[in-house]
C-alpha positions as CSV (number, residue, x, y, z in Angstrom):
1,M,-5.0,24.4,-31.8
2,A,-6.6,22.4,-29.0
3,V,-9.4,23.5,-26.8
4,G,-10.9,21.8,-23.8
5,G,-13.3,22.4,-20.9
6,L,-12.7,21.3,-17.4
7,M,-15.6,20.6,-15.1
8,G,-15.0,19.9,-11.4
9,N,-14.2,21.5,-8.1
10,L,-11.5,23.8,-9.5
11,A,-14.0,26.5,-10.4
12,K,-17.7,27.2,-10.0
13,G,-18.5,26.1,-13.5
14,T,-16.4,25.1,-16.5
15,L,-12.8,26.3,-16.9
16,F,-11.7,26.5,-20.5
17,V,-8.1,25.8,-21.5
18,E,-6.6,26.0,-25.0
19,G,-3.4,25.6,-26.8
20,Y,-0.5,23.6,-25.6
21,I,-2.0,23.1,-22.1
22,A,-5.1,21.5,-23.6
23,R,-3.1,19.3,-25.8
24,F,-0.8,18.2,-22.9
25,M,-3.9,17.5,-20.7
26,Y,-5.5,15.4,-23.5
27,N,-2.3,13.4,-24.1
28,M,-2.0,12.7,-20.3
29,L,-5.6,11.6,-20.1
30,Y,-5.0,9.3,-23.1
31,K,-1.8,7.8,-21.5
32,K,-3.8,7.2,-18.3
33,H,-6.4,5.3,-20.4
34,Q,-3.7,3.3,-22.0
35,V,-2.1,2.4,-18.6
36,G,-5.5,1.2,-17.5
37,L,-5.8,-1.1,-20.6
38,H,-2.2,-2.3,-21.1
39,G,-0.2,-1.6,-17.9
40,V,2.5,0.8,-17.0
41,W,5.5,-1.1,-18.5
42,K,3.9,-1.5,-22.0
43,V,2.8,2.1,-22.1
44,A,6.3,3.3,-20.9
45,L,8.1,1.2,-23.5
46,N,5.6,2.3,-26.3
47,S,6.1,5.9,-25.4
48,L,9.9,5.6,-25.4
49,S,9.7,3.8,-28.7
50,A,7.5,6.6,-30.2
51,L,10.0,9.2,-28.9
52,I,12.9,7.5,-30.5
53,H,11.0,6.9,-33.8
54,R,9.9,10.6,-33.9
55,S,13.5,11.8,-33.4
56,T,15.0,9.6,-36.1
57,T,12.5,10.0,-38.9
58,P,12.2,13.1,-41.1
59,R,9.1,15.4,-40.7
60,I,8.2,15.2,-44.4
61,K,8.5,12.5,-47.1
62,L,11.3,13.4,-49.5
63,H,10.1,11.4,-52.5
């Protein structure tokens, strides 16, 4: 389970989020960081590659 705290103008303090929303927000922040380092095209191709790899490999090792 993921938990995160947001600080900013959304609330008069810290807004806590957890679960899938926190995980989604963390992943988007990480993708934004990657775009800043590598550029949009490389991050897009890498994300597409990871999506294809994740859908074609088994979840567990069978040996």
